[in-house]
C-alpha positions in Angstrom: -4.3 1.2 8.5 -1.0 1.7 6.7 -1.6 5.3 5.8 -0.3 8.4 7.5 -3.4 10.5 7.8 -3.4 10.3 11.6 -5.6 13.3 11.9 -8.7 11.6 10.6 -10.5 8.2 11.0 -11.4 6.4 7.8 -13.9 3.6 7.4 -11.0 1.2 7.0 -9.4 2.4 10.2 -12.7 2.3 12.0 -13.2 -1.3 11.0 -9.7 -2.2 12.0 -10.1 -0.5 15.4 -13.4 -2.3 16.0 -11.8 -5.7 16.2 -12.7 -7.1 12.8 -9.6 -9.2 12.5 -11.6 -12.3 12.9 -14.7 -11.1 11.0 -15.6 -12.4 7.6 -17.8 -11.4 4.7 -19.3 -14.3 2.7 -16.6 -16.5 4.1 -13.7 -14.2 3.3 -11.4 -12.4 5.7 -12.4 -8.7 5.9 -8.9 -7.2 6.6 -7.6 -9.2 3.6 -10.3 -7.7 1.4 -9.5 -4.2 2.6 -5.8 -4.7 2.0 -6.4 -5.8 -1.5 -8.8 -2.9 -2.3 -7.6 -0.7 -5.2 -4.9 -3.2 -6.4 -5.0 -5.0 -9.7 -1.5 -6.5 -9.5 0.9 -7.9 -7.1 3.9 -6.0 -5.7 7.2 -7.0 -7.5 9.4 -4.7 -5.3 9.5 -3.9 -1.6 12.1 -1.0 -1.5 13.2 2.0 -3.5 16.6 3.7 -3.6 16.3 7.1 -5.3 19.3 9.1 -6.3 18.3 12.7 -6.7 20.9 14.7 -8.6 20.1 18.4 -8.1 20.9 21.0 -10.7 20.0 19.3 -13.9 22.4 16.5 -14.9 23.6 16.4 -18.5 22.0 13.4 -20.2 24.4 13.6 -23.1 27.5 13.4 -20.8 26.1 10.5 -18.7 23.5 8.0 -20.1 22.8 9.2 -23.6 26.1 9.9 -25.4 26.1 11.2 -28.9 29.4 10.2 -30.4 30.3 11.9 -33.7 27.7 14.7 -33.3 28.6 18.3 -32.7 26.6 18.1 -29.5 28.6 15.1 -28.2 31.2 17.0 -26.4 34.5 15.8 -25.0 33.4 12.7 -23.1 33.6 9.5 -25.1 31.1 6.6 -24.9 32.2 3.2 -23.6 30.7 -0.2 -24.1 29.0 -1.9 -21.1 28.1 -5.4 -20.0 24.7 -4.9 -21.7 25.1 -5.7 -25.4 24.8 -2.6 -27.6 24.4 -0.2 -24.6 26.9 2.5 -24.2 27.3 5.1 -21.5 29.8 7.9 -20.7 33.4 7.1 -20.0 32.9 8.7 -16.5 31.2 5.4 -15.4 33.7 2.6 -16.1 32.7 0.5 -13.1 29.0 1.1 -13.5 29.4 0.0 -17.1 30.2 -3.5 -15.8 26.9 -3.7 -14.0 24.7 -2.5 -16.9 23.3 -6.0 -17.6 21.4 -5.4 -14.3 20.3 -1.9 -15.3 18.2 0.0 -17.8 18.1 3.6 -19.1 15.1 5.7 -20.1 16.4 8.1 -22.8 13.1 9.7 -23.7 11.8 11.5 -20.7 10.0 14.6 -22.1 10.0 17.2 -19.4 8.0 20.4 -19.4 9.8 22.6 -16.8 13.1 24.5 -17.3 13.1 26.2 -13.9 14.9 24.5 -11.1 12.2 24.9 -8.5 9.3 23.9 -10.7 11.1 21.0 -12.4 12.3 19.6 -9.0 8.8 19.8 -7.7 7.6 18.0 -10.8 10.0 15.1 -10.7 9.6 14.8 -6.9 5.8 14.7 -6.8 4.5 14.2 -10.4 2.5 17.4 -9.9 3.3 21.0 -11.0 3.4 23.4 -8.1 0.2 24.9 -6.8 0.2 27.8 -4.4 -2.4 26.6 -1.9 -1.4 22.9 -1.7 1.7 21.0 -0.7 1.9 17.9 -2.8 3.7 14.9 -1.2 6.9 13.6 -2.7 7.1 10.0 -4.0 8.9 8.8 -0.9 6.1 10.0 1.3 3.5 8.4 -1.0 5.3 5.0 -0.7 5.6 5.3 3.1 1.9 6.2 3.2 0.7 3.3 1.2 2.9 0.5 2.4 3.2 -1.0 5.9 6.4 -0.2 7.7 9.0 -3.0 8.0 11.0 -3.1 11.2 11.9 -0.3 13.7 13.6 2.1 11.3 11.7 4.9 9.6 10.0 3.9 6.4 11.4 6.9 4.5 15.0 8.1 5.0 16.8 10.9 3.1 20.6 11.1 3.0 22.9 14.1 2.5 20.0 16.5 1.8 16.3 17.1 2.4 13.6 15.3 0.5 10.3 16.8 -0.6 7.8 17.3 2.1 4.9 14.9 2.9 2.3 17.6 2.5 -1.3 16.5 3.1 -0.2 12.9 3.9 0.9 14.0 7.4 3.8 13.9 9.7 4.3 10.1 9.7 5.2 10.3 6.1 8.0 12.8 6.4 11.5 11.6 5.7 14.1 11.0 8.4 17.1 13.1 7.7 20.7 11.7 7.8 23.2 14.5 7.3 26.4 12.5 7.4 26.1 8.9 6.3 28.1 6.5 8.4 28.2 8.7 11.5 26.3 8.2 14.7 23.3 10.5 15.0 23.8 12.7 18.1 20.1 13.3 18.4 19.3 9.6 18.9 21.1 9.4 22.3 20.8 11.3 25.5 23.2 14.3 25.8 26.6 13.8 27.4 26.2 13.7 31.2 22.6 12.4 31.2 22.5 8.8 32.3 20.0 6.4 30.7 17.9 6.2 33.9 17.7 9.9 34.2 17.0 10.4 30.5 14.1 7.9 30.6 12.6 9.7 33.6 12.7 12.9 31.6 10.9 11.2 28.7 8.2 9.9 31.0 7.7 13.3 32.4 7.4 14.8 28.9 4.9 12.1 28.0 2.6 12.9 31.0 2.8 16.6 30.3 2.0 16.3 26.6 -0.9 13.9 27.3 -2.5 16.3 29.7 -2.0 19.3 27.4 -3.4 17.5 24.4 -6.4 16.4 26.3 -7.5 20.1 26.5 -6.2 21.2 23.1 -7.2 19.5 19.8 -4.8 21.3 17.6 -3.6 18.9 14.9 0.0 20.2 15.2 0.1 18.5 18.7 -0.7 15.2 17.1 2.2 15.7 14.6 4.5 16.6 17.5 3.6 13.6 19.5 4.1 11.4 16.4 7.6 12.8 16.0 8.5 12.3 19.7 7.1 8.7 19.8 8.9 7.7 16.6 12.2 9.2 17.8 12.0 7.5 21.2 11.3 4.1 19.5 14.1 4.6 17.1 16.7 5.6 19.8 15.9 2.3 21.7 16.1 0.0 18.6 19.0 -2.3 17.9 18.4 -1.6 14.2 20.3 1.7 14.7 23.5 -0.2 14.0 22.7 0.1 10.3 23.6 3.8 10.6 27.1 3.3 12.0 30.1 2.1 10.1 32.4 1.4 13.0 32.1 -2.4 12.4 32.2 -2.2 8.6 35.4 -3.4 7.0 37.6 -0.5 5.8 38.0 -2.2 2.4 34.2 -2.2 2.0 34.0 1.6 2.7 36.9 2.2 0.2 35.2 0.0 -2.5 32.0 2.2 -2.2 34.1 5.4 -1.9 35.1 7.0 1.3 33.1 10.2 0.6 29.5 11.3 1.3 28.1 9.8 -1.9 29.9 6.4 -1.5 28.9 6.2 2.2 25.4 7.1 1.2 25.3 4.2 -1.2 26.6 1.8 1.4 24.1 3.1 4.0 21.3 2.6 1.5 22.3 -1.1 1.1 22.3 -1.5 4.9 19.0 0.2 5.3 17.4 -2.1 2.6 18.7 -5.0 4.7 16.9 -3.6 7.7 13.6 -3.2 5.8 13.5 0.5 5.1 11.0 1.1 2.3 12.3 4.3 0.6 15.8 5.7 0.7 16.7 9.0 -1.1 20.4 9.9 -1.7 20.9 13.6 -2.6 23.8 15.1 -4.5 24.0 18.5 -6.1 26.4 20.4 -8.3 25.0 19.5 -11.7 24.0 23.1 -12.8 27.0 23.1 -15.2 26.6 26.4 -17.1 30.4 26.5 -17.2 33.1 23.9 -17.8 30.7 21.0 -18.0 33.2 18.3 -19.0 35.7 18.6 -16.0 32.7 18.9 -13.7 31.2 15.7 -15.1 34.5 13.9 -14.8 34.7 14.9 -11.1 31.1 13.7 -10.6 32.0 10.4 -12.2 35.0 9.9 -10.0 32.8 10.3 -6.9 29.7 8.4 -8.2 31.0 5.5 -10.2 32.3 3.2 -7.4 29.3 3.9 -5.1 26.7 3.1 -7.8 28.6 0.0 -9.1 29.2 -1.4 -5.7 25.5 -0.9 -4.6 24.1 -2.6 -7.8 26.6 -5.5 -7.4 26.0 -6.0 -3.7 22.2 -5.9 -4.1 22.4 -8.4 -6.9 24.8 -10.7 -5.0 22.6 -10.7 -2.0 19.4 -11.3 -3.9 18.0 -7.9 -2.9 18.1 -6.3 -6.3 15.1 -8.2 -7.6 12.9 -6.5 -4.9 14.7 -3.1 -4.7 14.0 -0.5 -7.4 17.0 1.8 -7.9 16.5 5.1 -9.8 18.8 8.0 -10.6 17.0 11.2 -11.7 17.6 14.9 -12.1 15.1 17.7 -12.7 16.0 18.1 -16.3 18.9 17.6 -18.8 21.3 20.1 -20.3 21.4 21.8 -23.7 22.8 19.8 -26.6 24.6 23.0 -27.7 27.7 23.8 -25.8 27.7 27.4 -24.8 30.5 30.0 -24.9 31.6 29.1 -21.4 32.2 25.4 -22.3 29.0 24.6 -20.4 25.5 23.4 -21.0 22.4 25.3 -20.0 18.9 24.1 -18.8 17.1 21.7 -21.1 13.7 20.2 -20.3 12.7 18.8 -23.7 14.4 15.4 -23.1 16.6 13.8 -20.4 17.5 10.4 -19.1 16.7 8.3 -16.1 18.7 5.4 -14.8 16.7 2.5 -13.4 17.5 -1.0 -12.1 16.0 -3.8 -10.0 12.5 -4.4 -8.8 11.6 -6.6 -11.8 12.7 -3.9 -14.3 14.3 -5.4 -17.4 18.1 -5.3 -17.2 20.5 -4.4 -19.9 18.0 -2.4 -22.0 17.4 1.1 -23.2 13.8 2.4 -23.3 13.0 5.1 -25.8 15.5 7.4 -27.5 16.3 11.0 -28.1 17.0 12.4 -31.5 20.5 12.3 -33.1 21.6 15.4 -31.2 19.9 14.7 -27.9 17.5 17.6 -28.3 14.1 16.0 -28.2 12.4 12.7 -27.4 12.2 10.6 -30.5 10.9 7.1 -29.7 8.5 6.2 -26.9 8.4 9.5 -25.1 7.9 9.2 -21.3 6.2 11.8 -19.1 7.6 12.5 -15.6 4.3 11.2 -14.2 4.9 7.8 -16.0 8.0 7.3 -13.9 6.0 7.8 -10.7 3.3 5.4 -11.9 5.9 2.8 -12.7 7.4 3.0 -9.2 3.9 2.6 -7.7 3.0 -0.3 -9.9 6.2 -2.2 -9.1 5.5 -1.7 -5.4 1.9 -2.9 -5.7 0.4 0.6 -5.2 -2.6 1.8 -7.1 -1.2 5.1 -8.6 -4.8 6.2 -9.4 -5.9 5.9 -5.8 -7.3 9.1 -4.3 -6.5 10.3 -0.8 -8.4 13.1 1.0 -6.6 16.3 2.0 -7.4 18.0 5.4 -9.7 20.3 3.4 -11.6 17.3 2.1 -10.2 17.5 -1.4 -9.6 14.2 -3.2 -6.1 13.9 -4.7 -4.6 11.1 -6.8 -1.3 9.7 -5.7 0.1 10.3 -9.2 -1.0 13.0 -11.5 -2.3 11.0 -14.5 0.7 8.9 -15.2 0.9 5.5 -16.9 3.3 2.7 -16.0 6.0 2.1 -18.6 5.1 -1.5 -19.6 8.1 -1.8 -21.9 10.4 -1.7 -18.9 8.7 -4.4 -16.9 10.0 -7.9 -17.1 
């Protein structure tokens, strides 16, 4: 079973546990039939790198410039390697990679509050007080088998949305400082490996005895966390997290800062088989001085994004790695009295590349001032459905919550067929 609902036994898991690997039904292999259930298409991608830009990134000052309009602001558009596609001057290096990339300029949001909008773009659902919906990274790690020793879902430089009813196994592994050795994946200073292993064995015996008399589901989650941590700390794949052997010029090319190192780490994690990597960056709530703020963001982001796209393409990994950049909403077309832009949910942009998505194209459009979706409006849920489809996941699939309530993986979204090559 590839799912993370380790607190219940499904019929699929029961069959798998009963030794049906060699069983057949009308001459067909049963596990193969089960694995194909709910899918009507083949996976075109294996990995996702999601850039989550917290605060509400200005669409007009990044991927949907409005030259010559009163709303256009101070940042000029520049041509890119994709014919007819322009983006903001803050991304000169990324502009050279746009033949690999696409932009959705017609995302029609509904939420102008940071918390509600972030929840929406993270889960496809609006918040509900009595239910914790899982984020898209948790959905992916729930639905797809793990590849290699590293966690299926890793979040960098910030926390990702919780796994909710999908369970502990689908929570993201947190990397606070990309490129640095994680001190929690080694025994403390002064504890030799032999002594540390004996402590772990003692902990395992104690937990096993205690869990035998207590059926609290939280104990299962705790055991899951410990088992995964021990397996990870003993894996040679941990070298992906450390940059001590990375050439200094490579680090400089990506940008020797948290964002650039996060991009480089994401590339290395894809090489190790990690399914979903989320890179977090805040500071986009630009109610004041939006133009110098966006120039500063561009100086940090441009080299990391461009190097990541280029290296994924050169290594052949871009075709099977879906790269997205999203924020919870856009910013107002009208520039306020403080030379800033305020919250604007009516339309915003999403950057998308790889994973058999058409390169060098723009999907949809906003109106001439960047105020509303004009052509081919896209719902937030449609982006989630598109991610699932490219990964071979049935976005309409229902999973059962601990309270026995069926929930769809995506809240009534439709894959964006015009983006898919």
